[in-house]
LUMTI-297469 format. One record per residue (C-alpha): x, y, z; residue number from 1; residue in one letter. Coordinates in nm, 4 decimals. Example, Ala and Ser with C-alpha at 12.3 -4.5 7.8 and 13.67 -1.06 7.14 Angstrom:
REM residues 2
[[1.2300,-0.4500,0.7800],1,"a"] [[1.3670,-0.1060,0.7140],2,"s"] 
//
This chain:
REM residues 156
[[3.1123,-3.8631,-2.5831],1,"x"] [[3.4672,-3.7208,-2.4903],2,"x"] [[3.5317,-3.5286,-2.1828],3,"x"] [[3.6344,-3.2140,-2.3928],4,"x"] [[3.2929,-3.2166,-2.5440],5,"x"] [[3.1191,-3.2389,-2.2102],6,"x"] [[3.3304,-2.9657,-2.0260],7,"x"] [[3.1973,-2.6496,-2.2194],8,"x"] [[2.8350,-2.7145,-2.1647],9,"x"] [[2.8870,-2.8177,-1.7918],10,"x"] [[3.1049,-2.5032,-1.7236],11,"x"] [[2.8178,-2.2972,-1.9002],12,"x"] [[2.5451,-2.4483,-1.6869],13,"x"] [[2.7535,-2.4002,-1.3801],14,"x"] [[2.8166,-2.0463,-1.4524],15,"x"] [[2.4676,-1.9782,-1.5154],16,"x"] [[2.3520,-2.1517,-1.2060],17,"x"] [[2.6204,-1.9337,-1.0101],18,"x"] [[2.4816,-1.6183,-1.1664],19,"x"] [[2.1228,-1.7151,-1.0916],20,"x"] [[2.2012,-1.7840,-0.7398],21,"x"] [[2.3835,-1.4670,-0.6872],22,"x"] [[2.0741,-1.2645,-0.8693],23,"x"] [[1.8114,-1.4518,-0.6379],24,"x"] [[2.0131,-1.3726,-0.3211],25,"x"] [[2.0495,-1.0192,-0.4197],26,"x"] [[1.6893,-0.9832,-0.4287],27,"x"] [[1.6522,-0.9762,-0.8024],28,"x"] [[1.4005,-1.2836,-0.8311],29,"x"] [[1.0390,-1.2564,-0.6654],30,"x"] [[1.1534,-1.0205,-0.3890],31,"x"] [[0.8934,-0.7871,-0.2554],32,"x"] [[0.9711,-0.4147,-0.3063],33,"x"] [[0.8565,-0.1573,-0.0606],34,"x"] [[0.5395,-0.0249,-0.1379],35,"x"] [[0.5386,0.3433,-0.2102],36,"x"] [[0.2914,0.6092,-0.1126],37,"x"] [[0.2522,0.9796,-0.2063],38,"x"] [[0.0826,1.2381,-0.0058],39,"x"] [[-0.2856,1.1541,0.0839],40,"x"] [[-0.5887,1.3415,0.1744],41,"x"] [[-0.8002,1.3327,0.5120],42,"x"] [[-1.1308,1.4782,0.5159],43,"x"] [[-1.2149,1.7497,0.7856],44,"x"] [[-1.4982,1.5875,1.0032],45,"x"] [[-1.8046,1.7934,1.0540],46,"x"] [[-1.8916,1.5791,1.3570],47,"x"] [[-1.5835,1.4758,1.4890],48,"x"] [[-1.7087,1.1284,1.5135],49,"x"] [[-1.5150,0.9658,1.2154],50,"x"] [[-1.3462,1.0692,0.8975],51,"x"] [[-1.1732,0.9009,0.6099],52,"x"] [[-0.8051,0.9274,0.4643],53,"x"] [[-0.7137,0.8231,0.1134],54,"x"] [[-0.3740,0.7349,-0.0404],55,"x"] [[-0.2578,0.6004,-0.3736],56,"x"] [[-0.0199,0.3233,-0.2944],57,"x"] [[0.2225,0.1957,-0.5648],58,"x"] [[0.3842,-0.1517,-0.5420],59,"x"] [[0.6864,-0.1369,-0.7888],60,"x"] [[0.7790,-0.4996,-0.7207],61,"x"] [[0.6939,-0.8459,-0.8686],62,"x"] [[0.5402,-0.9657,-0.5572],63,"x"] [[0.1859,-0.8539,-0.4277],64,"x"] [[0.1553,-0.7107,-0.0941],65,"x"] [[-0.1327,-0.6248,0.1511],66,"x"] [[-0.1901,-0.2981,0.3642],67,"x"] [[-0.2742,-0.4650,0.6898],68,"x"] [[-0.3331,-0.1756,0.9058],69,"x"] [[-0.2471,0.1752,0.9792],70,"x"] [[-0.1680,0.4289,1.2648],71,"x"] [[-0.1324,0.8074,1.3296],72,"x"] [[0.0065,1.0292,1.5736],73,"x"] [[-0.3049,1.2014,1.7023],74,"x"] [[-0.5468,0.9909,1.8983],75,"x"] [[-0.7914,0.7934,1.7227],76,"x"] [[-0.8455,0.4436,1.5870],77,"x"] [[-0.7759,0.3682,1.2122],78,"x"] [[-0.9753,0.0965,1.0433],79,"x"] [[-0.9341,-0.0392,0.6835],80,"x"] [[-1.2553,-0.0453,0.4944],81,"x"] [[-1.3993,-0.1054,0.1527],82,"x"] [[-1.7253,0.0187,0.0185],83,"x"] [[-1.9860,-0.2346,-0.0910],84,"x"] [[-2.2248,-0.1418,-0.3540],85,"x"] [[-2.5484,-0.3127,-0.3709],86,"x"] [[-2.7718,-0.1797,-0.6507],87,"x"] [[-2.8320,0.1828,-0.5898],88,"x"] [[-2.7276,0.1778,-0.2325],89,"x"] [[-2.4023,0.1089,-0.0664],90,"x"] [[-2.2522,0.0435,0.2653],91,"x"] [[-1.9005,-0.0157,0.3995],92,"x"] [[-1.7322,-0.2949,0.5833],93,"x"] [[-1.4038,-0.3302,0.7597],94,"x"] [[-1.1640,-0.5452,0.6130],95,"x"] [[-0.8478,-0.7382,0.7352],96,"x"] [[-0.6316,-0.6274,0.4588],97,"x"] [[-0.6296,-0.4229,0.1268],98,"x"] [[-0.4408,-0.5799,-0.1854],99,"x"] [[-0.1866,-0.3886,-0.3290],100,"x"] [[-0.1015,-0.5933,-0.6525],101,"x"] [[0.2474,-0.6433,-0.7944],102,"x"] [[0.3519,-0.3835,-1.0370],103,"x"] [[0.0230,-0.1874,-1.0029],104,"x"] [[-0.1610,0.0395,-0.7450],105,"x"] [[-0.4169,0.0751,-0.4944],106,"x"] [[-0.6114,0.4004,-0.5370],107,"x"] [[-0.8068,0.4714,-0.2401],108,"x"] [[-1.1272,0.6648,-0.3022],109,"x"] [[-1.4793,0.7418,-0.1239],110,"x"] [[-1.6372,0.4926,-0.3510],111,"x"] [[-1.3692,0.2167,-0.2977],112,"x"] [[-1.1452,0.1461,-0.0155],113,"x"] [[-0.9889,0.3839,0.2364],114,"x"] [[-0.8908,0.4351,0.6016],115,"x"] [[-1.1736,0.5299,0.8573],116,"x"] [[-1.0234,0.7422,1.1299],117,"x"] [[-1.2554,0.7085,1.4424],118,"x"] [[-1.2810,1.0140,1.6669],119,"x"] [[-1.0103,1.2359,1.4898],120,"x"] [[-0.9252,1.5514,1.6532],121,"x"] [[-1.0361,1.8795,1.5123],122,"x"] [[-0.8432,1.9305,1.1824],123,"x"] [[-0.7967,2.2649,0.9787],124,"x"] [[-0.8006,2.2679,0.5992],125,"x"] [[-0.4392,2.2277,0.4703],126,"x"] [[-0.3067,2.0844,0.8154],127,"x"] [[-0.0873,1.7935,0.7515],128,"x"] [[-0.0946,1.4654,0.9694],129,"x"] [[0.1296,1.1713,0.9402],130,"x"] [[0.0205,0.8009,0.9074],131,"x"] [[0.2224,0.4861,0.9379],132,"x"] [[0.1049,0.2346,0.6993],133,"x"] [[0.1698,-0.1338,0.7885],134,"x"] [[0.2120,-0.4038,0.5160],135,"x"] [[0.2373,-0.7829,0.5351],136,"x"] [[0.5700,-0.8225,0.3330],137,"x"] [[0.7089,-0.4901,0.3033],138,"x"] [[0.8182,-0.2320,0.5593],139,"x"] [[0.6197,0.0140,0.7377],140,"x"] [[0.5760,0.3359,0.5310],141,"x"] [[0.5334,0.6585,0.6758],142,"x"] [[0.3240,0.9259,0.4793],143,"x"] [[0.1518,1.2549,0.5300],144,"x"] [[-0.2090,1.3399,0.4425],145,"x"] [[-0.3443,1.7012,0.3865],146,"x"] [[-0.6783,1.7952,0.5554],147,"x"] [[-0.9358,1.8761,0.2953],148,"x"] [[-1.3133,1.9580,0.3067],149,"x"] [[-1.5356,1.6745,0.1893],150,"x"] [[-1.6334,1.7386,-0.1805],151,"x"] [[-1.3833,2.0269,-0.1818],152,"x"] [[-1.0754,2.0766,-0.4313],153,"x"] [[-0.7959,1.8625,-0.3773],154,"x"] [[-1.0033,1.5502,-0.2861],155,"x"] [[-0.9154,1.2446,-0.4931],156,"x"] 
//
């Protein structure tokens, strides 16, 4: 094969490789996109012992991520939990992370996964509190939750 016949395919391959390398280094290939969260809900606790907070987390990227923890301004510990259904009864268990699949969402609910807030301060209906959500791959996300009554309007 002549040198003139090999040059165009080699040049095209080199150009394609250079473009793919640039695309990858710019974050176009398999890079985790930050998880997005809209305003959530936190239940007003009747006892002050514990309550729950719920958010919808959207992962627009092509790499799955995990929610690994949460914190908030007021005193109180936050625990990730998942409800476990066993026949007609159910319970909950703490978990180390909650999966946020690639190009999908995690919709927290009283029947699924949520944040258990231990010893929350007294909250008024309509009050907004700020949480910081921590992810394994992506940056922390600051998000607000509005206080609602359990079973009341505005609960997801």
